[in-house]
N, C-alpha and C positions, 0 to 999 in steps of 0.2 A: 575577518573583520567589520570589512564594510558591507559585506554581506548580509553575516549573522543580523549586525544592525540592525537592517535595512527586514529580513526577513522577522526579528521582532516588533515590525514601527515605530520605531527610532527616524530621526531627520538623522541626515547624513550631512552636516559644513563638512566641504576640503578646500577652504579659501587659497588661496598664494599668500596673501599676504594679510596681517590684524589690520586692517583702512576703518574706514567712514561706514562704509558698505559692511562687510564682514561684522560688524559692532550692531548693527540693524540689529542686521537673522538671526546671529543670538542673543538679543536686548528679545528679539519674539520668542523669543524662550522661556522668558522668565526666568533663568535659571537660578540656580540657588547655590551649587557647588564647582567648582572650576578644579577636576582631578588630573594632572598632569604626569603622563608617563615618554621619558626617551625621548620629550622636546627638544632639543637645541637652538632656543633664539627664549631672548627676553621680552615678558608681555608687558604693557606701558599702563598705569593707573589706570586711564581711559578702560582699556579690556579690562583688566582685575573689578574695576567699580560694577562690572557691570551681574554681577557674582554677590549674591546675598549675605554668604554665611564664608566669601573669602573661595583660596585655592587651596588646595597638598597635591604635595609632589611626590612620585613613588623612588626613593631613590638604593641603587643595588652595592648598598654597602654599610655596613655600620657607624650614620652616619656619629659623630663627624670622620673619623677615620677617613680615606681617599673619596674626599669630594671633587668634585669637576666629571671630566666627560668620560671617561674611561677607568668606573671604578672595577669593575671586574677583571678585565686586563693586570691593571696594581696591584691589587690584593696579591694575585699569581706571582708575580712580578717580585712582590713583595717577601714568599713564601708565608703566607698568615697561614696559623689555624686555623680558623676562622673566619670568613666576615657576613654578611647576613643582607636582610633589609629592611629600608626605614621607611616609613610616609612622615611627611611633616610639610608643615605649613609653610604656604611658597612663603617664602621673603626678598629684599632687593640685590641681596650679596647672595649669588649663587648655592644652591644645596646649605646655608647658614640657618633655616628656620626652625622654631622651636619642633620637637621631632612629641608624632602622638602614636603612635608607638613601630617597634621593631622586631623583627625574629633574628635569631642567629644560623647559621650552615656551617656546622663542622667541613670542612677541608681536610680530604684524606693527600694530598700533593700528586694528584692525578688527573685532577681536572684541566680541563683546555677552556679559554673564555667561552670555544662554540658550548660545550658543554651548558660547562656552572652559570651560564643565559637558559638554556632550558631550562636549568631548574627555578633556576630566579623567575623565569616569567609566570609561570606555574602555580612556585610558591609567592610572591607576587601579585597574582589577583586577584588568591582566595584573601590574601592583607591587605587591599584595599576596601577587597565588600566586606572584613568585617569592621575595618574603618566609615567606611558611608557608615553604615546600618548603626554606629556606633557613637555617631560622629558628635553626636550632640555631650556627650555624656563622658568625653573622653580631656583632660586634663596634661595643656603643651608642657613640654618639659625642653625648658632652653638649653642650647648645648654649647658644651664646657671647650669654647672656641682656643684655648688651652692646646688641646687635645689635635690643634684639625689638624692632617696631613692631604696635600691637595696630591690630584688624579692630575693630567696634561693630555691633550689631542694627542693622538696615537697617528706617526707618518709612516712611511713606508721607507723610508732609512733607520727606523728604532728595530726595523728585522735583520739587518746588518750585523752579524757574526762577528764579534771583538776575539779571540781569541785568547786571548792573554788574560782574559774573564776567566771565573773561576767552573767548573762542569755544572756544580747546582744551578748556579748564574745562568748561562748558556740552556739549561734541562729547564729552568722554567719560564726563559725567552722563547723558545720549543708550544711550550704548551701557550706561554699567551698570547703568541699573537696566532693559534690557529682558531676563524680562517683566517684573518689578515694581520697584516701583512706575509705573515708565517715567515718562521729565523731562518734566515740566508745567509751562506755561504759561496764562493766560486770555488772548482775544481778545472784547472786541465784550461780555463780560459774562458767555463762558462757556468754560468748561475746555477748555483745545487742548492733546493730546497730542505732543510730537516726539521718532517715532523711527527717524530717520537724518537723520543733520545731519555737517558738516563745515567747517571754518577754510577761509574761501576768500582767493585771494593781492588784489593791490591794483588786479591790474583789474574783475577781476570784482567786486571791491567798492563800488567806483563809483556801481555801480545807478542813475547818473546825479544824484546826492548834492552838494548845490552846496556842504554846508560837514558841522560838525560837527555829529553829530547823538546824542541822548540815547539811552542803551541802552535797547536794547527798538524801538527804530526798527524800521519799514520799510523798508529803503533802496529795495527794488523789486524785483525780481527778474534771471537770469542762464540761460542757455536750458540751461547745463550743472549748476550749483550750489543751481536752483532760486531760493525767497523768500531777501531776502537780510534780515539783521536786524544792527541794531549791537548790537555787547556792552561791554561798559569796558573792552575788547580785543580789538581785531577787526571782524573781523563774520564771522556765520555766515549760509552756504550750508544752508536748510532743507527739505528734497527729500521728505517720509513726515512727512503730521500723522496726527489721528485725533480726531475730534471724540467725546464721549461715545454709549454705544450704537451707534457708525457707524463701518464697516469698514476699516482704514486705506485714508486718501486719496494718489495723488500728486500734484505740488506745482500742476500743469496743472490739474489738477482738481479740488484745492482753491479752485485760482482761482475756475473754472467758479459755484462758487456764494458770492463777493465782491463785493463793488465797490466798489470804492478802498480797494484793498488799502497800493501804495505809501503812503507819510507816516502811516499806521494805527500803534498802537503796542502790539505784547508784553507785555502781566503790566499789575501795578494790580488792580482791585479788581474782585472777582466781580461 
């Protein structure tokens, strides 16, 4: 992005902090509008005062749903049927400013945070260009704060799988935590990342099991669904896994290096 800007003859400022010197550099450009994308800090009133038309922010959700730092993962974790992109006026409260324009994105239930981020980046650039072009003609619409939901900053521990959760919840975790921190469990004392999985139907879920199984128990395999693991509600088929410092493995390749997989347990102490 920096290279493209320089090729267009645009000034590029990359201050470590928005102090007096950086404000002077920005003021020298006589800017009209501040456009913010994925900036995780608060702008002070002195900095915002430099822009004659104020500031706008692109947020990758349909505000007021999923305000906060992780809206893409939040939409996947919630099982939303759609998400979107919103351009809003910057406000003192995070992601609470009036909406200038928004577009919706239908979700198929196969998206990962990585793939959905790519979609949002492309469509968001187009939306921002439209808002900047039509800025003086757009009427801001206040958000309905009573409908607001909030995402939070994702931590590494969020990826730890609790096999007492349902198969649907764990499958959403797998997709939401790609590329980071990955949905993770343990297997025979070693951390194991789950990269592709899905809830399975009753016929595949039987996996040769003869009775109720505790969450995390490997029931068997299915040629289409992969390794069948009991959850707190339903069975999860795991198709792609990754051991520490190793390449991702198809479930068949993973099984080649594991003895007596059926009947073993995912999860528990490392």
